[in-house]
Structure formats: structure tokens, C-alpha cells
N, CA, C, O and the ligand as a Tripos MOL2 file, in Angstrom:
@<TRIPOS>MOLECULE
protein
  225   223    57     0     0
PROTEIN
NO_CHARGES

@<TRIPOS>ATOM
      1 N           9.0930    3.6370    8.7870 N.3       1 MET1
      2 CA          8.5460    3.3300    7.4510 C.3       1 MET1
      3 C           7.2210    2.8760    7.3410 C.2       1 MET1
      4 O           7.0140    1.7250    6.9570 O.2       1 MET1
      5 N           6.1950    3.7180    7.6630 N.am      2 PHE2
      6 CA          4.7260    3.2710    7.7220 C.3       2 PHE2
      7 C           4.0100    3.8150    6.4050 C.2       2 PHE2
      8 O           2.7890    3.7330    6.2680 O.2       2 PHE2
      9 N           4.7300    4.2940    5.5830 N.am      3 SER3
     10 CA          4.0370    4.9730    4.4740 C.3       3 SER3
     11 C           3.3160    3.9270    3.5580 C.2       3 SER3
     12 O           2.3020    4.2820    2.9590 O.2       3 SER3
     13 N           3.8000    2.6470    3.4250 N.am      4 LYS4
     14 CA          3.2340    1.5000    2.7900 C.3       4 LYS4
     15 C           2.0020    0.7760    3.6390 C.2       4 LYS4
     16 O           1.2910   -0.1490    3.2460 O.2       4 LYS4
     17 N           1.9620    1.3770    4.7520 N.am      5 HIS5
     18 CA          1.0100    0.6150    5.5400 C.3       5 HIS5
     19 C          -0.2550    1.4380    5.8910 C.2       5 HIS5
     20 O          -0.2240    2.6650    5.7940 O.2       5 HIS5
     21 N          -1.2630    0.8440    6.2590 N.am      6 THR6
     22 CA         -2.4560    1.4450    6.7380 C.3       6 THR6
     23 C          -3.0710    0.6570    7.7290 C.2       6 THR6
     24 O          -2.4850   -0.3260    8.1820 O.2       6 THR6
     25 N          -4.3650    1.0390    8.1710 N.am      7 THR7
     26 CA         -4.9370    0.2100    9.1730 C.3       7 THR7
     27 C          -6.3140   -0.4410    8.5540 C.2       7 THR7
     28 O          -7.0070    0.1290    7.7100 O.2       7 THR7
     29 N          -6.5690   -1.6330    9.0740 N.am      8 CYS8
     30 CA         -7.8140   -2.1870    8.6730 C.3       8 CYS8
     31 C          -8.9280   -1.5360    9.2400 C.2       8 CYS8
     32 O          -8.9380   -1.2290   10.4320 O.2       8 CYS8
     33 N          -9.9820   -1.2710    8.3830 N.am      9 HIS9
     34 CA        -11.1990   -0.4630    8.8980 C.3       9 HIS9
     35 C         -11.8820   -1.2260    9.8430 C.2       9 HIS9
     36 O         -12.5890   -0.6080   10.6390 O.2       9 HIS9
     37 N         -11.8110   -2.5760    9.9300 N.am     10 TYR10
     38 CA        -12.6650   -3.3420   10.6970 C.3      10 TYR10
     39 C         -11.9840   -3.7180   12.0330 C.2      10 TYR10
     40 O         -12.6010   -3.5890   13.0900 O.2      10 TYR10
     41 N         -10.6360   -4.2120   11.9890 N.am     11 CYS11
     42 CA        -10.0600   -4.6270   13.3100 C.3      11 CYS11
     43 C          -8.9400   -3.5770   13.7830 C.2      11 CYS11
     44 O          -8.3360   -3.7240   14.8460 O.2      11 CYS11
     45 N          -8.7200   -2.5400   12.9350 N.am     12 LYS12
     46 CA         -7.8130   -1.5270   13.3400 C.3      12 LYS12
     47 C          -6.4080   -1.9300   13.4060 C.2      12 LYS12
     48 O          -5.5890   -1.1540   13.8970 O.2      12 LYS12
     49 N          -6.0280   -3.1580   12.9220 N.am     13 GLN13
     50 CA         -4.6120   -3.5880   12.9180 C.3      13 GLN13
     51 C          -3.9080   -2.9780   11.8030 C.2      13 GLN13
     52 O          -4.5220   -2.6020   10.8050 O.2      13 GLN13
     53 N          -2.6280   -2.8610   11.9270 N.am     14 PRO14
     54 CA         -1.7820   -2.3170   10.8530 C.3      14 PRO14
     55 C          -1.5620   -3.3180    9.6750 C.2      14 PRO14
     56 O          -1.0280   -4.4080    9.8790 O.2      14 PRO14
     57 N          -1.9810   -2.9290    8.4530 N.am     15 ILE15
     58 CA         -1.8280   -3.8580    7.3000 C.3      15 ILE15
     59 C          -1.1290   -3.2130    6.2000 C.2      15 ILE15
     60 O          -0.9830   -1.9920    6.1490 O.2      15 ILE15
     61 N          -0.6440   -4.1160    5.2140 N.am     16 GLU16
     62 CA         -0.0460   -3.4380    4.1690 C.3      16 GLU16
     63 C          -1.1100   -2.7460    3.0610 C.2      16 GLU16
     64 O          -2.2170   -3.2330    2.8350 O.2      16 GLU16
     65 N          -0.6610   -1.6860    2.4920 N.am     17 LYS17
     66 CA         -1.7180   -1.2030    1.5600 C.3      17 LYS17
     67 C          -1.8900   -2.0480    0.4660 C.2      17 LYS17
     68 O          -0.9540   -2.7330    0.0550 O.2      17 LYS17
     69 N          -3.0650   -2.0680   -0.0780 N.am     18 GLY18
     70 CA         -3.3560   -2.7020   -1.2480 C.3      18 GLY18
     71 C          -3.5590   -4.2880   -1.1630 C.2      18 GLY18
     72 O          -3.6950   -5.0020   -2.1560 O.2      18 GLY18
     73 N          -3.5600   -4.7340    0.1450 N.am     19 VAL19
     74 CA         -3.7550   -6.1450    0.2230 C.3      19 VAL19
     75 C          -5.4260   -6.4080    0.0320 C.2      19 VAL19
     76 O          -6.2330   -5.5280    0.3300 O.2      19 VAL19
     77 N          -5.7790   -7.5390   -0.4260 N.am     20 LYS20
     78 CA         -7.0300   -7.8600   -0.7080 C.3      20 LYS20
     79 C          -7.7940   -8.3610    0.4330 C.2      20 LYS20
     80 O          -9.0150   -8.2070    0.4690 O.2      20 LYS20
     81 N          -7.1570   -8.9450    1.3600 N.am     21 ASN21
     82 CA         -7.7280   -9.4670    2.7190 C.3      21 ASN21
     83 C          -6.9400   -9.1260    3.8900 C.2      21 ASN21
     84 O          -5.7180   -9.2720    3.9270 O.2      21 ASN21
     85 N          -7.6430   -8.6690    4.8510 N.am     22 CYS22
     86 CA         -6.8820   -8.4270    6.0540 C.3      22 CYS22
     87 C          -6.2480   -9.7090    6.6780 C.2      22 CYS22
     88 O          -6.9710  -10.6750    6.9200 O.2      22 CYS22
     89 N          -4.9030   -9.7360    6.9430 N.am     23 PRO23
     90 CA         -4.3860  -10.8930    7.5470 C.3      23 PRO23
     91 C          -4.8410  -11.1130    8.9560 C.2      23 PRO23
     92 O          -4.7310  -12.2410    9.4370 O.2      23 PRO23
     93 N          -5.3090  -10.1950    9.6080 N.am     24 HIS24
     94 CA         -5.8670  -10.2930   10.9480 C.3      24 HIS24
     95 C          -7.2940  -10.9590   11.1250 C.2      24 HIS24
     96 O          -7.5160  -11.8920   11.8960 O.2      24 HIS24
     97 N          -8.2090  -10.3640   10.3220 N.am     25 CYS25
     98 CA         -9.6330  -10.6950   10.6200 C.3      25 CYS25
     99 C         -10.2410  -11.0340    9.2070 C.2      25 CYS25
    100 O         -11.4530  -11.2100    9.0850 O.2      25 CYS25
    101 N          -9.3250  -11.1260    8.0870 N.am     26 ASN26
    102 CA         -9.8600  -11.6320    6.7150 C.3      26 ASN26
    103 C         -10.9270  -10.6590    6.0530 C.2      26 ASN26
    104 O         -11.6480  -11.1060    5.1610 O.2      26 ASN26
    105 N         -11.0290   -9.5030    6.4170 N.am     27 THR27
    106 CA        -12.0970   -8.5810    5.8480 C.3      27 THR27
    107 C         -11.4530   -8.3190    4.3790 C.2      27 THR27
    108 O         -10.2600   -8.2460    4.0840 O.2      27 THR27
    109 N         -12.4760   -8.2130    3.6340 N.am     28 LEU28
    110 CA        -12.2160   -7.7960    2.2830 C.3      28 LEU28
    111 C         -11.8440   -6.3810    2.0650 C.2      28 LEU28
    112 O         -12.4760   -5.5190    2.6750 O.2      28 LEU28
    113 N         -10.8640   -6.0400    1.2410 N.am     29 ASN29
    114 CA        -10.4400   -4.6850    0.9470 C.3      29 ASN29
    115 C         -10.2470   -3.8480    2.3700 C.2      29 ASN29
    116 O         -10.9370   -2.8530    2.5880 O.2      29 ASN29
    117 N          -9.3840   -4.2620    3.2030 N.am     30 PRO30
    118 CA         -9.2920   -3.7200    4.5170 C.3      30 PRO30
    119 C          -8.8230   -2.2430    4.5000 C.2      30 PRO30
    120 O          -9.1230   -1.4790    5.4170 O.2      30 PRO30
    121 N          -8.1210   -1.8830    3.4950 N.am     31 GLY31
    122 CA         -7.5270   -0.4540    3.4490 C.3      31 GLY31
    123 C          -8.4440    0.3940    2.7530 C.2      31 GLY31
    124 O          -8.1600    1.5890    2.6680 O.2      31 GLY31
    125 N          -9.5530   -0.0600    2.2150 N.am     32 VAL32
    126 CA        -10.6960    0.9550    1.5920 C.3      32 VAL32
    127 C         -11.6450    1.2750    2.6040 C.2      32 VAL32
    128 O         -12.2500    0.4040    3.2290 O.2      32 VAL32
    129 N         -11.8100    2.6360    2.8070 N.am     33 ARG33
    130 CA        -12.7650    3.1150    3.8150 C.3      33 ARG33
    131 C         -14.2550    3.1290    3.0770 C.2      33 ARG33
    132 O         -14.5260    3.4200    1.9120 O.2      33 ARG33
    133 N         -15.0230    2.7610    4.0370 N.am     34 VAL34
    134 CA        -16.4980    2.6060    3.5880 C.3      34 VAL34
    135 C         -16.9000    4.0360    2.9690 C.2      34 VAL34
    136 O         -17.5160    4.1060    1.9050 O.2      34 VAL34
    137 N         -16.5360    5.1040    3.6590 N.am     35 LYS35
    138 CA        -16.9250    6.5600    3.1870 C.3      35 LYS35
    139 C         -16.4820    6.6200    1.7750 C.2      35 LYS35
    140 O         -17.3390    6.9630    0.9610 O.2      35 LYS35
    141 N         -15.1550    6.3140    1.2920 N.am     36 GLU36
    142 CA        -14.7230    6.4510    0.0570 C.3      36 GLU36
    143 C         -15.4480    5.5950   -0.9870 C.2      36 GLU36
    144 O         -15.6370    6.0080   -2.1310 O.2      36 GLU36
    145 N         -15.8470    4.3900   -0.5590 N.am     37 VAL37
    146 CA        -16.5990    3.5330   -1.3750 C.3      37 VAL37
    147 C         -17.8160    4.0910   -1.7820 C.2      37 VAL37
    148 O         -18.2230    4.0300   -2.9420 O.2      37 VAL37
    149 N         -18.4910    4.7090   -0.7290 N.am     38 LEU38
    150 CA        -19.7600    5.3600   -0.9350 C.3      38 LEU38
    151 C         -19.6930    6.4880   -1.8210 C.2      38 LEU38
    152 O         -20.4830    6.5790   -2.7600 O.2      38 LEU38
    153 N         -18.7150    7.4520   -1.5720 N.am     39 VAL39
    154 CA        -18.5010    8.6490   -2.3950 C.3      39 VAL39
    155 C         -18.4490    8.2790   -3.7640 C.2      39 VAL39
    156 O         -19.1720    8.8400   -4.5870 O.2      39 VAL39
    157 N         -17.5090    7.2170   -4.1310 N.am     40 TRP40
    158 CA        -17.3660    6.7230   -5.4510 C.3      40 TRP40
    159 C         -18.5800    6.1080   -6.0770 C.2      40 TRP40
    160 O         -18.8150    6.2660   -7.2750 O.2      40 TRP40
    161 N         -19.3530    5.4100   -5.2850 N.am     41 THR41
    162 CA        -20.6070    4.7970   -5.8550 C.3      41 THR41
    163 C         -21.5380    5.9470   -6.2230 C.2      41 THR41
    164 O         -22.0750    5.9980   -7.3290 O.2      41 THR41
    165 N         -21.7220    6.8880   -5.2600 N.am     42 VAL42
    166 CA        -22.6550    7.9480   -5.5400 C.3      42 VAL42
    167 C         -22.1840    8.7140   -6.8160 C.2      42 VAL42
    168 O         -22.9390    9.0010   -7.7440 O.2      42 VAL42
    169 N         -20.9050    9.0030   -6.7650 N.am     43 GLY43
    170 CA        -20.3150    9.7370   -7.9540 C.3      43 GLY43
    171 C         -20.5720    8.9930   -9.2870 C.2      43 GLY43
    172 O         -20.9110    9.6130  -10.2960 O.2      43 GLY43
    173 N         -20.4160    7.7530   -9.2700 N.am     44 MET44
    174 CA        -20.6570    6.9650  -10.5550 C.3      44 MET44
    175 C         -22.1460    6.9920  -10.9120 C.2      44 MET44
    176 O         -22.5130    7.0820  -12.0830 O.2      44 MET44
    177 N         -22.9000    6.9210   -9.9980 N.am     45 ILE45
    178 CA        -24.4770    6.9910  -10.2600 C.3      45 ILE45
    179 C         -24.7880    8.3460  -10.7930 C.2      45 ILE45
    180 O         -25.5860    8.4920  -11.7180 O.2      45 ILE45
    181 N         -24.1650    9.3480  -10.2190 N.am     46 VAL46
    182 CA        -24.4130   10.7500  -10.5270 C.3      46 VAL46
    183 C         -23.8820   10.9680  -12.1560 C.2      46 VAL46
    184 O         -24.4940   11.6650  -12.9660 O.2      46 VAL46
    185 N         -22.8520   10.3610  -12.3990 N.am     47 VAL47
    186 CA        -22.2280   10.4750  -13.7370 C.3      47 VAL47
    187 C         -23.0140    9.7470  -14.6530 C.2      47 VAL47
    188 O         -23.2490   10.2500  -15.7510 O.2      47 VAL47
    189 N         -23.4530    8.6360  -14.3600 N.am     48 LEU48
    190 CA        -24.2700    7.8480  -15.2590 C.3      48 LEU48
    191 C         -25.6880    8.3140  -15.5130 C.2      48 LEU48
    192 O         -26.2470    8.1470  -16.5980 O.2      48 LEU48
    193 N         -26.2480    8.9050  -14.4710 N.am     49 TYR49
    194 CA        -27.5050    9.5550  -14.5170 C.3      49 TYR49
    195 C         -27.4990   10.9150  -15.4100 C.2      49 TYR49
    196 O         -28.4630   11.2290  -16.1080 O.2      49 TYR49
    197 N         -26.3100   11.6890  -15.3130 N.am     50 LEU50
    198 CA        -26.1690   12.8510  -16.1450 C.3      50 LEU50
    199 C         -26.0240   12.3000  -17.8330 C.2      50 LEU50
    200 O         -26.6490   12.7610  -18.7880 O.2      50 LEU50
    201 N         -25.1560   11.3450  -17.8540 N.am     51 LEU51
    202 CA        -24.9420   10.8990  -19.2140 C.3      51 LEU51
    203 C         -26.2620   10.4110  -19.8470 C.2      51 LEU51
    204 O         -26.5220   10.8180  -20.9790 O.2      51 LEU51
    205 N         -27.0460    9.6480  -19.2790 N.am     52 THR52
    206 CA        -28.3920    9.2420  -19.8640 C.3      52 THR52
    207 C         -29.2600   10.4180  -19.9890 C.2      52 THR52
    208 O         -30.0220   10.5430  -20.9480 O.2      52 THR52
    209 N         -29.1670   11.3040  -19.0260 N.am     53 TYR53
    210 CA        -30.1520   12.4930  -19.2110 C.3      53 TYR53
    211 C         -29.8110   13.3890  -20.2490 C.2      53 TYR53
    212 O         -30.6730   13.9210  -20.9470 O.2      53 TYR53
    213 N         -28.5050   13.5990  -20.3980 N.am     54 THR54
    214 CA        -28.0650   14.5070  -21.6230 C.3      54 THR54
    215 C         -28.2870   13.8430  -22.9150 C.2      54 THR54
    216 O         -28.4040   14.5600  -23.9080 O.2      54 THR54
    217 N         -28.3700   12.3980  -23.0460 N.am     55 LYS55
    218 CA        -28.4360   11.7930  -24.2540 C.3      55 LYS55
    219 C         -29.8170   11.8760  -24.6040 C.2      55 LYS55
    220 O         -30.0020   12.1770  -25.7830 O.2      55 LYS55
    221 N         -30.9750   11.6680  -23.8180 N.am     56 SER56
    222 CA        -32.2590   11.6020  -24.2450 C.3      56 SER56
    223 C         -32.9520   12.9420  -24.3800 C.2      56 SER56
    224 O         -34.1220   12.9970  -24.7610 O.2      56 SER56
    225 ZN         -8.7500   -6.6140   10.0050 Zn       57 ZN57
@<TRIPOS>BOND
     1     1     2 1
     2     2     3 1
     3     3     4 2
     4     3     5 am
     5     5     6 1
     6     6     7 1
     7     7     8 2
     8     7     9 am
     9     9    10 1
    10    10    11 1
    11    11    12 2
    12    11    13 am
    13    13    14 1
    14    14    15 1
    15    15    16 2
    16    15    17 am
    17    17    18 1
    18    18    19 1
    19    19    20 2
    20    19    21 am
    21    21    22 1
    22    22    23 1
    23    23    24 2
    24    23    25 am
    25    25    26 1
    26    26    27 1
    27    27    28 2
    28    27    29 am
    29    29    30 1
    30    30    31 1
    31    31    32 2
    32    31    33 am
    33    33    34 1
    34    34    35 1
    35    35    36 2
    36    35    37 am
    37    37    38 1
    38    38    39 1
    39    39    40 2
    40    39    41 am
    41    41    42 1
    42    42    43 1
    43    43    44 2
    44    43    45 am
    45    45    46 1
    46    46    47 1
    47    47    48 2
    48    47    49 am
    49    49    50 1
    50    50    51 1
    51    51    52 2
    52    51    53 am
    53    53    54 1
    54    54    55 1
    55    55    56 2
    56    55    57 am
    57    57    58 1
    58    58    59 1
    59    59    60 2
    60    59    61 am
    61    61    62 1
    62    62    63 1
    63    63    64 2
    64    63    65 am
    65    65    66 1
    66    66    67 1
    67    67    68 2
    68    67    69 am
    69    69    70 1
    70    70    71 1
    71    71    72 2
    72    71    73 am
    73    73    74 1
    74    74    75 1
    75    75    76 2
    76    75    77 am
    77    77    78 1
    78    78    79 1
    79    79    80 2
    80    79    81 am
    81    81    82 1
    82    82    83 1
    83    83    84 2
    84    83    85 am
    85    85    86 1
    86    86    87 1
    87    87    88 2
    88    87    89 am
    89    89    90 1
    90    90    91 1
    91    91    92 2
    92    91    93 am
    93    93    94 1
    94    94    95 1
    95    95    96 2
    96    95    97 am
    97    97    98 1
    98    98    99 1
    99    99   100 2
   100    99   101 am
   101   101   102 1
   102   102   103 1
   103   103   104 2
   104   103   105 am
   105   105   106 1
   106   106   107 1
   107   107   108 2
   108   107   109 am
   109   109   110 1
   110   110   111 1
   111   111   112 2
   112   111   113 am
   113   113   114 1
   114   114   115 1
   115   115   116 2
   116   115   117 am
   117   117   118 1
   118   118   119 1
   119   119   120 2
   120   119   121 am
   121   121   122 1
   122   122   123 1
   123   123   124 2
   124   123   125 am
   125   125   126 1
   126   126   127 1
   127   127   128 2
   128   127   129 am
   129   129   130 1
   130   130   131 1
   131   131   132 2
   132   131   133 am
   133   133   134 1
   134   134   135 1
   135   135   136 2
   136   135   137 am
   137   137   138 1
   138   138   139 1
   139   139   140 2
   140   139   141 am
   141   141   142 1
   142   142   143 1
   143   143   144 2
   144   143   145 am
   145   145   146 1
   146   146   147 1
   147   147   148 2
   148   147   149 am
   149   149   150 1
   150   150   151 1
   151   151   152 2
   152   151   153 am
   153   153   154 1
   154   154   155 1
   155   155   156 2
   156   155   157 am
   157   157   158 1
   158   158   159 1
   159   159   160 2
   160   159   161 am
   161   161   162 1
   162   162   163 1
   163   163   164 2
   164   163   165 am
   165   165   166 1
   166   166   167 1
   167   167   168 2
   168   167   169 am
   169   169   170 1
   170   170   171 1
   171   171   172 2
   172   171   173 am
   173   173   174 1
   174   174   175 1
   175   175   176 2
   176   175   177 am
   177   177   178 1
   178   178   179 1
   179   179   180 2
   180   179   181 am
   181   181   182 1
   182   182   183 1
   183   183   184 2
   184   183   185 am
   185   185   186 1
   186   186   187 1
   187   187   188 2
   188   187   189 am
   189   189   190 1
   190   190   191 1
   191   191   192 2
   192   191   193 am
   193   193   194 1
   194   194   195 1
   195   195   196 2
   196   195   197 am
   197   197   198 1
   198   198   199 1
   199   199   200 2
   200   199   201 am
   201   201   202 1
   202   202   203 1
   203   203   204 2
   204   203   205 am
   205   205   206 1
   206   206   207 1
   207   207   208 2
   208   207   209 am
   209   209   210 1
   210   210   211 1
   211   211   212 2
   212   211   213 am
   213   213   214 1
   214   214   215 1
   215   215   216 2
   216   215   217 am
   217   217   218 1
   218   218   219 1
   219   219   220 2
   220   219   221 am
   221   221   222 1
   222   222   223 1
   223   223   224 2
@<TRIPOS>SUBSTRUCTURE
     1 MET1         2 RESIDUE 1 A MET
     2 PHE2         6 RESIDUE 1 A PHE
     3 SER3        10 RESIDUE 1 A SER
     4 LYS4        14 RESIDUE 1 A LYS
     5 HIS5        18 RESIDUE 1 A HIS
     6 THR6        22 RESIDUE 1 A THR
     7 THR7        26 RESIDUE 1 A THR
     8 CYS8        30 RESIDUE 1 A CYS
     9 HIS9        34 RESIDUE 1 A HIS
    10 TYR10       38 RESIDUE 1 A TYR
    11 CYS11       42 RESIDUE 1 A CYS
    12 LYS12       46 RESIDUE 1 A LYS
    13 GLN13       50 RESIDUE 1 A GLN
    14 PRO14       54 RESIDUE 1 A PRO
    15 ILE15       58 RESIDUE 1 A ILE
    16 GLU16       62 RESIDUE 1 A GLU
    17 LYS17       66 RESIDUE 1 A LYS
    18 GLY18       70 RESIDUE 1 A GLY
    19 VAL19       74 RESIDUE 1 A VAL
    20 LYS20       78 RESIDUE 1 A LYS
    21 ASN21       82 RESIDUE 1 A ASN
    22 CYS22       86 RESIDUE 1 A CYS
    23 PRO23       90 RESIDUE 1 A PRO
    24 HIS24       94 RESIDUE 1 A HIS
    25 CYS25       98 RESIDUE 1 A CYS
    26 ASN26      102 RESIDUE 1 A ASN
    27 THR27      106 RESIDUE 1 A THR
    28 LEU28      110 RESIDUE 1 A LEU
    29 ASN29      114 RESIDUE 1 A ASN
    30 PRO30      118 RESIDUE 1 A PRO
    31 GLY31      122 RESIDUE 1 A GLY
    32 VAL32      126 RESIDUE 1 A VAL
    33 ARG33      130 RESIDUE 1 A ARG
    34 VAL34      134 RESIDUE 1 A VAL
    35 LYS35      138 RESIDUE 1 A LYS
    36 GLU36      142 RESIDUE 1 A GLU
    37 VAL37      146 RESIDUE 1 A VAL
    38 LEU38      150 RESIDUE 1 A LEU
    39 VAL39      154 RESIDUE 1 A VAL
    40 TRP40      158 RESIDUE 1 A TRP
    41 THR41      162 RESIDUE 1 A THR
    42 VAL42      166 RESIDUE 1 A VAL
    43 GLY43      170 RESIDUE 1 A GLY
    44 MET44      174 RESIDUE 1 A MET
    45 ILE45      178 RESIDUE 1 A ILE
    46 VAL46      182 RESIDUE 1 A VAL
    47 VAL47      186 RESIDUE 1 A VAL
    48 LEU48      190 RESIDUE 1 A LEU
    49 TYR49      194 RESIDUE 1 A TYR
    50 LEU50      198 RESIDUE 1 A LEU
    51 LEU51      202 RESIDUE 1 A LEU
    52 THR52      206 RESIDUE 1 A THR
    53 TYR53      210 RESIDUE 1 A TYR
    54 THR54      214 RESIDUE 1 A THR
    55 LYS55      218 RESIDUE 1 A LYS
    56 SER56      222 RESIDUE 1 A SER
    57 ZN57       225 GROUP 0 **** ****
């Protein structure tokens, strides 16, 4: 039953999904991959840019 588990992106230890801190190395949001965060950030910027662009 590893479906509720993922690995910490920092220390690669198995952790529970959705935990705010890694119990092993105390990294914030250990289940969130940096790539996904970057994609989300860039996506939000693009959406905001398009919104302001179409408004003006
Ligand atoms: Zn960790």
C-alpha cells in the first residue's frame, strides 16, 4: 500500500503524501516537485499576462 506515499524531493525518503514538512529532513512541501511548481508559476504568470493584455 504505497499509493498514499511519495518520496521527499530533497532526501528521497518515503513520506506521506500531503505532509507540509518532511519528517526526515524537515524540507517544506517535500511531495511537491520543483518542476511542477515552476510549471504552475509560469502558467499563472502567462494567464495573468493574457488577462491584463486582453483588458487593455
Ligand atoms: Zn526529506
